[in-house]
C-alpha positions in Angstrom: 79.5 32.8 16.4 76.7 30.4 17.0 74.9 30.7 20.4 72.8 28.4 22.5 70.3 29.1 25.3 71.3 28.0 28.8 69.0 25.6 30.5 67.1 26.5 33.7 64.9 29.2 32.3 67.3 32.1 32.6 66.9 33.0 28.9 70.7 33.6 28.7 72.6 32.8 25.5 76.1 31.5 25.6 78.5 31.2 22.6 79.1 27.7 21.4 82.8 28.2 22.2 83.8 29.4 25.7 87.2 31.2 26.2 89.1 29.8 29.2 91.0 32.6 31.0 92.9 30.4 33.5 96.4 31.4 32.3 95.7 35.1 32.0 98.0 37.1 34.2 100.4 34.2 34.9 101.7 32.1 31.9 99.9 34.5 29.4 100.8 38.1 29.9 98.3 40.9 30.1 98.9 42.4 26.7 98.5 39.0 25.0 95.4 38.3 27.1 93.8 41.5 26.0 94.5 40.7 22.3 93.0 37.2 22.7 89.9 38.6 24.5 89.4 41.3 21.8 89.7 38.7 19.0 87.2 36.4 20.8 84.6 39.2 21.1 85.2 40.4 17.6 84.4 36.9 16.4 81.1 36.9 18.2 82.3 35.0 21.3 80.4 36.0 24.5 81.3 33.5 27.2 84.4 33.6 29.3 85.4 31.2 32.1 87.6 32.0 35.1 87.9 31.1 38.8 89.0 32.7 42.0 91.9 30.2 42.3 93.5 30.8 38.9 96.4 30.2 39.0 97.8 29.9 42.5 100.0 26.9 41.5 102.1 28.9 39.1 105.3 30.0 40.9 105.0 33.5 42.2 101.2 33.5 42.0 98.5 33.5 44.7 95.3 33.1 42.8 93.0 35.8 41.5 95.4 36.8 38.7 93.0 35.7 35.9 90.1 37.6 37.4 92.2 40.7 37.9 93.4 40.7 34.2 89.9 40.0 33.0 88.6 42.9 35.2 91.0 45.4 33.7 90.0 44.3 30.3 86.3 44.7 31.1 87.1 48.2 32.4 88.7 49.0 29.1 85.5 48.0 27.3 83.3 50.0 29.7 80.7 47.3 30.2 80.2 43.6 30.1 76.4 43.6 29.4 76.8 41.6 26.2 79.1 39.0 27.8 78.6 35.9 30.0 81.3 35.8 32.7 81.6 32.6 34.7 83.7 32.1 37.8 84.0 29.5 40.6 84.6 29.0 44.3 85.8 26.0 46.3 89.2 25.2 44.9 91.2 28.1 46.3 93.6 27.5 49.1 92.1 27.6 52.6 94.0 28.7 55.7 95.3 25.2 56.2 96.6 24.8 52.7 93.8 22.5 51.5 90.8 23.4 49.3 88.8 26.3 50.7 85.5 24.3 50.4 81.9 25.6 50.1 81.0 26.8 53.6 78.6 29.8 53.5 81.2 32.3 54.7 83.7 31.1 52.1 81.1 31.5 49.3 80.2 35.0 50.4 83.7 36.2 50.9 85.1 34.7 47.8 82.3 36.0 45.6 82.8 39.5 46.9 86.5 39.1 46.0 85.7 37.8 42.6 83.4 40.8 41.9 86.0 43.2 43.2 88.7 41.8 40.9 86.3 41.7 37.9 85.2 45.3 38.7 81.5 44.3 38.3 78.4 43.8 40.5 77.6 40.3 39.1 78.7 37.2 37.3 76.4 35.3 35.0 77.4 31.8 36.0 78.9 30.9 39.4 80.2 27.3 40.0 80.8 25.2 43.0 84.3 24.3 41.7 84.5 21.0 43.5 82.5 18.9 45.9 82.7 19.7 49.7 81.5 16.6 51.6 82.3 18.3 55.0 80.0 21.3 54.9 76.3 20.2 55.1 74.7 20.5 51.7 71.8 22.6 53.1 74.2 25.3 54.1 76.0 25.4 50.8 72.8 25.4 48.8 71.3 28.2 50.9 74.5 30.3 50.5 74.5 29.9 46.7 70.8 30.6 46.6 71.4 33.9 48.5 73.9 35.0 45.8 71.1 34.7 43.2 68.5 36.5 45.3 70.9 39.3 45.9 71.5 39.7 42.2 75.2 38.9 42.3 74.8 35.7 40.3 72.3 34.8 37.6 72.8 31.0 37.2 74.4 28.4 39.4 76.7 25.6 38.2 78.6 22.6 39.6 82.0 21.5 38.4 83.9 18.3 39.2 80.8 16.7 40.8 79.9 13.0 40.7 76.6 12.5 38.9 74.8 11.2 42.0 76.0 14.2 44.0 74.7 16.5 41.3 71.3 14.8 41.3 71.2 14.8 45.1 72.0 18.5 45.6 69.7 19.6 42.8 66.8 17.6 44.4 67.6 19.1 47.8 67.6 22.7 46.4 64.2 22.1 44.7 62.7 20.6 47.9 63.8 23.7 49.8 62.5 26.1 47.2 66.1 27.3 46.4 68.0 27.7 43.2 69.5 24.5 41.8 72.6 24.0 39.8 71.6 24.1 36.1 75.0 24.2 34.5 77.7 21.5 34.7 81.4 21.8 34.0 83.5 18.6 33.8 86.6 17.4 32.1 85.9 15.8 28.7 87.4 15.3 25.3 87.3 13.0 22.3 90.1 10.8 23.7 89.2 9.0 26.9 91.4 7.9 29.8 91.5 4.2 30.8 88.4 3.2 32.8 88.8 3.6 36.6 91.8 5.9 36.1 92.3 8.5 38.8 93.3 11.6 37.1 96.7 13.0 38.3 95.5 16.6 38.3 94.1 17.3 41.7 90.4 18.1 41.6 89.8 17.1 38.0 86.8 14.8 37.5 86.2 13.3 34.1 82.6 13.2 32.8 81.2 9.7 33.1 78.6 8.2 30.9 76.2 8.4 33.8 76.8 12.1 34.1 76.4 12.6 30.3 73.1 10.7 30.5 71.9 12.8 33.5 72.7 16.0 31.6 70.9 14.7 28.5 67.7 13.6 30.3 67.5 16.5 32.7 68.2 19.2 30.1 71.2 20.7 31.8 73.8 22.7 30.0 77.3 21.2 30.0 80.7 22.9 29.5 83.8 20.8 29.1 87.4 21.7 30.1 90.8 20.3 29.0 89.1 19.7 25.6 92.3 19.7 23.6 94.5 17.8 26.2 97.1 20.5 26.5 98.0 20.4 22.8 98.4 16.6 22.5 96.2 16.3 19.5 98.5 18.4 17.3 101.9 18.9 18.9 104.7 16.3 19.0 106.2 18.1 22.0 103.0 17.5 24.0 102.7 13.8 24.4 99.6 12.2 25.8 99.7 11.4 29.5 100.2 7.8 30.5 96.6 7.1 31.4 95.5 7.9 27.8 97.8 5.3 26.4 95.6 2.3 25.6 94.2 0.5 22.5 91.1 2.6 22.4 93.2 5.8 22.0 95.0 4.3 19.0 91.7 3.6 17.3 90.3 7.0 18.1 93.5 8.8 16.9 93.2 6.9 13.6 89.6 8.0 13.2 90.5 11.5 14.0 93.3 11.7 11.5 91.0 10.2 8.8 88.2 12.7 9.4 90.6 15.7 9.6 92.2 14.7 6.4 88.9 14.2 4.5 87.6 17.6 5.7 90.9 19.4 5.2 90.9 20.8 8.8 93.0 20.2 11.9 92.6 17.5 14.5 91.8 20.2 17.1 89.0 21.5 15.0 87.5 18.1 14.6 87.6 17.5 18.3 85.8 20.8 19.1 83.2 20.3 16.3 82.6 16.8 17.7 82.0 18.2 21.2 79.7 20.9 19.9 77.5 18.4 18.1 77.7 15.9 20.9 74.6 14.3 22.5 74.2 16.0 24.9 75.5 19.2 23.3 78.7 20.4 25.0 80.2 23.9 25.1 84.0 23.4 24.8 86.2 25.6 26.9 89.5 26.4 25.2 92.5 27.9 26.8 94.9 29.5 24.3 98.2 31.5 24.6 98.0 33.2 21.2 95.5 34.8 18.8 96.5 32.2 16.2 95.5 29.3 18.5 92.2 31.1 19.2 91.5 31.5 15.4 92.0 27.8 14.9 89.4 27.1 17.6 87.0 29.6 16.3 87.2 27.8 12.9 85.6 24.8 14.5 82.4 26.5 15.6 80.9 26.4 12.1 82.4 23.1 11.1 79.7 20.7 10.2 80.7 17.0 10.5 78.9 14.9 7.9 76.9 12.1 9.4 79.1 9.4 7.9 82.3 11.0 9.4 80.6 11.6 12.7 79.8 7.8 12.7 83.5 7.1 12.1 84.4 9.1 15.2 81.7 7.7 17.4 82.3 4.1 16.5 86.1 4.2 17.1 86.4 2.8 20.6 
């Protein structure tokens, strides 16, 4: 599988497709999760995304299930030296039932819990899962920097942050001589919600043109989640959400169908290939519930979109 180098001078390589482990241990059972993980690595995949909060909203779950399953799988392999494991803090449930936030004590305690569940002494990427506008940024930045200097984290990232907040906190970290965020994770796909739409999923922030431009011009690495819109590109039983129902979507779906037909591939594969070749380049995160779904996604990594078909996709708006 093709790889790309992370920005920020770490020298780390990540696979051009990232496996999302959110459902492991809840809606995807452990045996199936192991099969998916094994297939991903066999195909050359190296980069796996999880979070401390996955998936507390599933009935009977508390959060941490994904990391625990991933930890047992890592233990079965004996090492994760050839993998890039990413996790997050900030969206778990705090004592009052709201998001836990990014206070220094939360970051320290939750990272220790993540490492314990993963059965490792480090994660390669550690994200601020969402903004915390209550805790002073200086405190959050210092705590994240400490995770790097202690060797528990290699690279810091920010997810679900407004572009101006990302720029502000990165500038503050540099001014203080501390580690800035160099990886961004935001919601993004080929189909776009209506402008000014508030996404119904709590905490989800869609990548804006301003954010994409910031990533492009400041040489950040961007990962995207919800890339396949829960199956809506390919499954009749997975209709698009209401905020995607507008004329631009009709034009883009038409372009997508044309390109997929001409190339003899699936709509999902075209979407993933479009993201991988995007300007700025994007690493799609895919969550799957079967090896067959994963194989379809893997088939997109080496799919080259001819310039004229890329233009068809880009100009459908």
